[in-house]
N, C-alpha and C positions, 0 to 999 in steps of 0.2 A: 504493498500500500505505498501512496505518498508520504503520508505521517503514520509512524506506528505508536501510537500512545498506552496508555494504561489500562484500556479494557483488552488491546492487543497482547500488553504481556499476559495476561489472566487466560487469553485464548492460546496462548503459544505454550503457558507452561500447563495448561490442561492438555495438550496433545504432546509436551513430552513427558507426562505419567502415564497416560495410555501408550504411548510409545514404549515406554518400558514393559508395560504388562505384557503388551504384543511381543518384547523382543523376548521376553522369560518365557511365555508360553509357547512361543514359534519355533525358536532357537534353544535358549538354554537348557531348556526340559527335556528338546531332543538330542542336546547334547549327552546327555544325564544318563538316558536312555542305552544312546551307543557306546558309553563307556561298559555301562551295567550289564550287556551284553557282548561286550568285547569286540566292539566294531570299531577299528583304529579311523582317529580323527584327526590326525596329522594333518590332511590336504586343508583343516580348515586354521589359518593362522589366529586370526581372532575371533569372539564371539563381538559380534556388534552391541555397542555399550553407549548408553546416554548417561550416565550414572555421574559424570563430569558436571554436564548441563542442569541437573536437577538439584547437584550441590550449588551449583552458584545459584539458581534461581531461588532454592527454599532450604540450603543450610544455613547455619552460624553465620551470620556476617554477612549472608547473600542478598540478592537482589531484594526479595520481598520483606526480608527481616530488616534490612536495615532501612526501609520505607518504612516499616512500622515503627521501628524506633525514632526517625526523623519526625514520623507525626505526633508522638509523644513529647517533643519537647517544644514549647513555648514561639521560639524564635526559629523553628526548623524550616529550611527553604531546600527547594530542588537542585540548587546550584551544588548548597554545601552535601548533599546525599548524593550528587555523582561524582564530587570530588572523594568522597569517603570510599565510593565503590572502586575509584580507581586508584587509590592506595592500596586496598585492604583485595583487589584481585589483580593486578596490573602483571603479575607474573601467571595467571592462567592463561591455559592454552585455547578458553573457551570465550574469553573475554578480552575487548577491545576498544579501542578508542575508533571513533569514526574518521574516515583518512579528510583531509582539509577539504575537499569538495563535497562533501555531506554535511559539514557543519555551516549550512544555511538555514535559513528559513523556511521551517516545513520541506526540506531537502527529501530526497527520495530516498526510501529503503532500499537494502540491498534487493534484488528481484529474487523469489524463489518458486519454485513447487510449491501447489497447496496442498494442504492435509486435510484427511478425511476424520472429523472428530465423531465419536459415539456419543450420543443421549446429552451433548453438552450445547447450549448456544447462548451467547451473549452478543448482547447488541454492540456496535462500532461506534464508538461517537468520536467527533474530531472538535476540533475549535481552532479558535483563532491562534493563534503562535508569534507571537511579539514577542520580543527581548530587549533586554538591554543594549543599550548605545555602547561607545567608547572602546570598538574593536574586538571586543569579546565575543563569543557565537552569541547570537541571539538567543538560542535554546539550550542548555544542557544534555549532551547525548550521549547515549553508550551504546555499543555493539554486543550482542550475545552470539556467540557462533553455536545455532540450532544446530540439534542433530539434521535438521532438513538442509539448512543453509543459514548463511549469516542477517542478521535481523538489525537494523538500526533504529533505536526507540529515543525519540523526543519527550525529555522531561519536562512537561509544562502542565501546572495544574493536577500533578499527582499527589499532591499533599493532601490539598482538598477535596480530594475525590477519594481517599482513601479513609480518610476519618469519617466518613459517611454522618453527615451532619445533618440527619432526619430527625427532627424531632420526635422522642419516644415517646411522649404524651399525646403527638398525632398519629401516631402506628398505634398506640394502644387503642384510642377512639375509633380508627379503621378495622379494629381487629374485633371490636365488638358490636360491630355491624350486623344486622341480620341479612344480607348480602351475601349470598354461599361465596360467588364471587371475592368478594373483600374479603372475606375472613379466610379463603386460600391464598390470597395475594398479601396479605399481612399478617402470618400467624403470632400468635400471642410468644409475648420477649423470651428466648431462652436463657435461662440459670446457665451463665458461662462459666460460673466458680466451680460447677462439678463438670464440666464438660472437657474430659483430657485433651482432646484437639486443642481448646482454645485456652487451656490454664497456662499463665506466665506469660499471655501475648501482650505486649505493649496495646494499651487502648487510644483510640483517635480522640480523647478529648471526652470528659465530662462522663467518665468509665463504659463510655461506649467502645466495640468492639470494631478492630479495622474492618474493611471492606476487605483488603487481602486475607486477613485471620478468618474470617467469616468464610471466603472463598476455599481455602487452603480445608478446613475440616468439613466444607460439604464435599471436597473431592475425595478427600481422606475417608471420608464414608463411603463414597460409589467405589473405592479401589477395594475396600475392605469385602465390599458385595460382591465385586467382580473375581475376585480371588476364590471365592468360596464356590463358584459355578465352572461349568465345564464350557469356559469361552471357545467360540468358532467366529473368526474373522471372514469378515468381505471388505477388501480395497476395492474403493473406488476411483478408476482410472479414467480422466480426461482424455477422449481421442485427439481433441484440439482446441485452440485457444476463441476459437470465433463463434463457438457454439452452432455450428452446423453440421447437418448431415451428410454422411457420406465422406467426411474425409479426416485422415488418419495423420496426425503428427508422430512420425517415429521417436524422432528426435526429443520430442516433449514429453511423451508416454514414456519413454526409458528415463527421462530425467524423474519423473514421478515415482517409477518404480525403486530405482535409487534413494529418493528420500524417504520413501516412505518405509524402508530396510528389505522391502520385499527381496529384492537381489540377493541381498545377506544370507536370508530365509533360505533360500533356492541352492546357495552354495552350503550350507548346512545339511541341507536335506538330501543334495548330490553324495554326500561323505557315505553316508548310509544307504537305506531304502527309500525311495519316496512315498512308497505304499505300502503300511504295515497294518496286520489283524493279528488279532489273539489266536494262540497257536492251536487249541481246538475247534475255531472257528474255520482255520484253516485245514486241516486236517478232516473235517467234515464235508468242506466244501469240495477235496481232491483226494478223496479217499478211494477212489477207483484206479487213481495212480499208482499207491501203496496200499493196497488195504491191510498188509500186515504191520506196516509202521504204526498206522492208524490207530487197528485195534491194541497195539502196545501200548499206547499214548492214552488209552481211556478213552478215546472218542466212538459215538454211536452211530449206526447209520439213518 
């Protein structure tokens, strides 16, 4: 997007978390099965991983936690926030300063392929990005080298957006409405003191939980639910950028497959056997080829 701001950070963080679960389900667990069954995995140099990106976004002193801390300061500012990020993560391979050409008012972000996000939808809001003069960069920016590609974030208005200055009295009033839609949109306030996901998180002022803290807690709950399921993934790939029928852009499709980790998962699958099934199911299906072996293994006709 021309400008990647606070809302896009939340979207990309959710994508990184979901990408991690995809990597675990489609690659790491597969490699563990290969190892348990004695299948050589030397052909796979490294398993695809985005742990460094998640640590940068959500780890101690990372993008989100530093923003929460800055929101708790009476005189916190976006410029001070970005300066702290640059100081803490300057040696990281997944964090960078934007090149000079990008440090412009509303400068374009690094182009990247789109991600398919499952079950999450956030509005994308953009505002006017004016900044101080005097030769300084108009709006403080930083770059996150996401699993898919680099993204330049423009930090303008993030502190106010994260503080969630929605009057709790108004929320309680709307929650008490008899309208089912309003009741759903404005549920009763949560007891953050008893929520382990929000415990110890800096507040955005007047004891309110920050937007990022609530978002991380909601995403953590979703991740916990997904981990208890037998997940099956469907990757949505766009054939072209023109949204036209009958057009196939091979380079664009290949870039999406690489950015979403599909090619890495295929490499892992090629090491062993792309198709697998339980042993008894296999013997029952093909017992006619070796009936003695099937009978010895306990399969039934």
